[in-house]
N, C-alpha and C positions, 0 to 999 in steps of 0.2 A: 496180300501183306506187305507192308513196305521193308526194306533192308535195315540192319542195325547201321548207325551212324557211329564212328569211331568214337567222336566227342560233341558234346552238345553246346553250342553257344549259350552264354550266360544270357536268361532271359531280362528284357530291360524291365527297370524298376516302375510299376504303375502306381498311380497315385493311392494315398491311403484308404480314399473311398472304394476305389475299384481293386485294389492288391489286397491289403491288409485285412480290410473288411469286406471282402467281395460277398459274402453271405449275408451281412447287414444291408449293404447294397441292393441285393437282389429283392430281400424282403420287402426294402423300401419302395423298390422299383414295381414290384408287384400291387403294393397298396397304396401307390401314391395318386394322388388326385390330379388327372391329366389336365383337369382346368384351371390350374392354379397360375397366379400372374408371372407373367416373364419380363424380363429386362428389355425386349424388343419392344418397337413402337407398335401400341395397342390400335391396328387397324382392320378392318374386317377382312383384306386378302390374306395378312399373316395369320390371322386365326383359321380362314378356312385354309390355307396351305398347311399349318399344323395339324388340324383335324384330320386332313385328309391322310396324312403321312401316319399320325397316330393309329387311325383304323386300318392302315395297310401293314402295320407293323404288328398288331393285336391279333390280327386274323390269321390263323393256321391255313395253309395252301390244303383244300380238301384230297389231294392226292397223298400228302404228307399225314393229313389227319387219319386217313382209311389205312395207309401202311402202319402206321404207329398202333392204331385200335386193332390191326390185325395181329402185327408180329412183337407187340411188346406186351409188358405185364401193366400199363397204365390205363387208367381210366380217363373219361372225357375231360374232367376239368384239371387233371394231371396232365395231359397233352396240350392245353392250351395253355397252362401256366408254363412248362417247359417249353413250348415254343417263344413265350416273351422272354424266359430266360436266355435262350439261345439268341434272339436279337440282339439282346443287351449286351452278350458277349462278343458277338460278332463286330458290334461296334467298338470294342475295345481292341481289336486287332491291331498290330504295328502297321503303320503306314508303308505303301510301297514307295520305295525312293523313285524320284524322277528319272534318273539313268535306267531304272527298268520298267518304263512306262513308255510306250507308243504316243505319238500325237493324239488328244482325244481321250488320254485313261487307258488306251487298249494294250495289254500285254505284248511283247514281241517273243515270240519262241526263238530257239537257236537257229532255224532256218531261216528265219527273217520272215516268217508269215504272222500277221497278228493272230492273238487268242485271246477267247475272252476270259477276263478273269474271273475265278471261281470264288464264292463268299464261302466263309467257313470262318472255324475257330481255329485259329495258330497254334503253333505247341507253347508259345510264351504264356498266353493266357490258360491253355489247359494246363500247364503247370502251376501256376498261381490258384485255379480252380482247385485242383488237386491237393494243393498245400493249406489253402488257407478255409475252403469250404468243407472238404472231405477230410481234413487233417492226415492227408496220405503224405509223409515223408519219406522218399527212399532215395537210394543213391542214381546218379544219373542213367546208370545202364538200364535198370528197371523203369525208370520214368520214361525213358524213350521206346521202350518195349510195348510199355502200356498205349503210349500214343499209337503205334505202329499197329496194334492187334484194335484198337478202336477203328482206325483209319482203314476199315477193310478194302477201300476202292483204291486206297495207294494216291490219294490226292495232295496229301502233304498237308491238308485242313481237314478238320471235321464239319461235313456236310450235315445237314437236319438228319439224314437218314441213320448215320453213322452217330450223331448226338443221341437221337433216341434208342437205338440198340443198344449202345454203350451202358447209358443209365438204365436201362431196363435189368442188364447184367448186375450193375453194381447197386442198384434201391432193391429190387425186387427178384432177382435172379435165382432160379432152382440151383441145389446144389450140383446138379451135374451141369449148369449153363457156367457156375462160377467155379467148377474146377476144370471146366473145358477153355475156360478164360485164362485162368492161371496157367494150364499147360501151353498154351500158344505163347503166352509172354516169355516163358522160360525155354520155349524152342527157338533159341536165338536165331538160327539161320533157315527157320520155316520149313523144314524136309521133314515133318511129321515125328520127329524122335527128339528127345533129351539126351543128350550123348555126355559121357564122362567129361568131356573137355568142356562143355556148356555148363555142365554142373560146376567145374571147379572156377571158372570164371564168376558165375553168380554167387558161390559161395566165398570165395575169395574176396568179393567187393564188400559182402555182406557182414564177414567176421570182423571184429574188433580187434586190431593189432595191437599188442601189447610190447612196450619198449625192450623186455627182456628177451622177446623172440627173436632168435638169429634168423629163423628162417620161415615165415609168418604162412607162406605156401605149402610150406608140409602139412600145417594142421587143415587147410582147405582141402589137400590130397586125399589126406587121411577120411575127413568127413565124407567127400566125395564117394570112396570105395563104400563107406558104411551105408550112405544112402542107396547107392547103386544096389546094393545087396538088398536092402530094404524093398524098394520100389519094382526091381526088375524082375517081374512074375515068368516071365518065359525064360530069362537067363541067355540072352542073346546079344549081352552086353551094351544096350540102349533101352530108353525107358520109351515104350510107346504110350498113346493116349489110353488104349487098354490097361496097359500095364498101370499107369497112374489113374485111371477110375477105380480101378479095382484096390489098388492100397489105400486112395481117399476113402473109399465107402467102408473100409475097414477101421480107419485111424483118421478121422476127419482132422485131427491135428496138424497133419501131414500137408494140409492143402496148400499153405503158403511156405512151403520148407525150405525154397531158394531163394526167398525175399518176400516181403509185403508188397500185394499190389493189389488189394482190395480195402474200401473203408472200412471201420469198424460198425456196429450196430449203430452205436449212438450218433456218430456223424450222418449215417443214412436217416435215421428218425428225425433229426435236427433239420437235414435238407428237406425232406418231405413234410415236416410241418410248417417250413418257409414257404415251401411252394404251394400248400393249401391255404397259406395265410390269405 
């Protein structure tokens, strides 16, 4: 699981169709007529090339399909649709600067050895997806942690495998899957515990600071103490996954106690409806 970054660079502004209207764009993409006319010259070679590329993009690799079928809650048609959406979003990734490319478009590692560029969804596109498709608007620390928990291989990009597993939890996850996801988001240093210091960081960023507050951090410290007493079942001064599970099963409203990191039911249903269109 990747480490916390101190700050996130502001994501680049995407176009209206691919940014503020990502959901509409995805819907149009899934229902678009691939045989529509193009502004390119109408010759047989161009048509054949376009057809081959379209078929390649539309077909989910058998290995990925079997993985998704085995390890996620998605049905066959949903897997195929999500693969198409993934291909769409990968095409929206930020271009790699020339200075970071070797001759022939191969990245160069710090040791000077060429490495194969990995394909995936980058942070900026992921943020736009959460904001505009899932209506998940949260502060930067949680946004970064959500990406890190999705990016299980610590690749810095969301691969096909992490795309399917992350969405399975978001859209169709069980209560145990969702609470485990939230716990890992809140476990800022990924050591298996949510400490009082981590709770303070999370709550300080979530609380709305009022102008009249002389020391707003005191409110976050007091709240962290209260939450610790509520969630720390074994009274060892930190919250384990077992502590968190037990507390959430008793009181489900505490699931996102340290900040919102899951989409609401309405956004999930809208996405699923679009995906099946």
